[in-house]
Residue, then its C-alpha position, 0 to 999 in steps of 0.5 A: m679589268l680596265n684599271e690595269w695599274q690597280e691589277f698590278l698593285d693587287y698582284t704585288g701588294p699585301v693581301v688581307y687574310k680575312a673573311d666575314g663569311k663563306k661568300d667573302t673571298t677577301w682572303l684569296g686576294r685577286f684570285t679565285f681558289e680554282t685559279l690558285r689550284d689550277f694555275s689558270g689565268l697566269s698568262r694575263i697576270l704575268t703580262i700585267l706584271a711585265r708591263g708594270f716592270l717595263f713601263h712604270g715606276p714604283d708610283g705608277t708613273v710612265l717611264e721615259g726612254e726605250p722599254r726594251e732597255r728594261i727587258d732584263h729588269a722585267r725578267r728579273g721581276l718575273c723571276a722574283w714574283c714566281s720564285v720558290p726556294e730550291r730543292a736541296d738537290a737542285r742543279p746549279e745551272w741558271q736556267y733551272r733555278t727556281g729560287f731568286g732570293s738574290f733579287h730581294g734587294e731589287f724587288p724586296a716586296l716580291v721575293d724574300e732573302d730565302g727565295r720565297g716569291w710573292f705568289c709562293r707566299h700568297f699561296h701558302a698563306a691562303m691555304a693556311f687560312a682555308r685550313d684554319n678557318p673552316k667556318v668562313v670558307r667553303k667546305a671544298y676549299f677547307e678539305a682541299a687546302g692541306e693537300l694543295d699546300k703540301k704539293f705546291d712547291g714541287e708543282w710550282r718549281k716545274k712551272v718556274r723552270q718552264f717559264q724560263m725556257p727559251l722559245f727554241s730550246s731543244n728541251a721545250d715542249a709545245a704544251w708549255v704555252i707560257r714562257f717569260d720570252d712570250v710574256i715580255a714580247d706581249a707586254l712590249e706590244l701592249g704598252p703601258l698599263r691602263r687606268s681606264t674607267f668606262d661608264l655606259p650611257d643610261n639609254l644603253l643600260a636600260k636596253i641591256e636591262m630589258a634584254k638580259p635574263p632576270k637572274l643575270p646580274v647586269e654588271v656581268i654584261q656591263t663589264h663585258i661591253a666595257y672590256y670589249a670597247a677597251n680592247k677591240p683591235e682595229d683589224s677584228e671584231w673579236v676580243v679574247l675573253p680571259v675567263a679565269n681572270f674575269d672570275c677573279w675580277f668578280g670574286d668567284t667562278n659563277f662568271g665562267r660556270k654560270y653567267l656566261s651561258q646565260i648572256p643572250e646572243e643578241i647582245i654578245q656572241r662567243s666563239n671557241s677556236f683552238g682553245v681560245s675563248r673570244y667574243r664580240v658585242l653586237p653593234e647596237f649594244l656598243p656605246 
């Protein structure tokens, strides 16, 4: 969650579809099964991608010049990553396209010539692995994979059309909270991707260990504190907590479903306002 350039690579590079047992989620890549199923956490993922396209070269080097001059490139990159082949009866208007095989030359790793984007390919490959390997995936994943695989293209096409809607389009729905326009605006505001590391001092680690419940992994609180310190704005004590993305970071949904509620309020305080989860770390637990 701190090395954002590595996140970009994880979302655009090859995934190894293997597992040594039901606790091994290597086959999901940097996702949980629930994130793939529900399309949760996409706002942060798309913003990470947009920042990579706007600010970085293929090797991660920060590009010179005005990033706003690369907005069209970033939009094409997002379309390539999200691409899903058109239906046979698809309307030809650009704003309703979902297949972007024409961008293969510019983004060969993100979309193939048939319009299958990185996310589309990964989803189908992950579901195929779950369906074909019942002994090394959880029973619920094995049972759901086949049906999800059948429904994906249709459901994802709806999302891809929504992503492209202009902010003030008469066809826009207020419930569509993610659009490429918003993602690119956020990316411009956030700037280049970080490659941070963050080590807490030994005395603070000892203090956390004493304050936490015995069965709560210390890494959960450490990551919370490090992410807070890296993302705290100057004008607020609160930081937005991307729960689905933290789940992906830890490799399962224990973070959101189990561990969050166990963190003592004398270390971290949480708030949910208007559907946004946010938190603050008490000053005595900050480095």
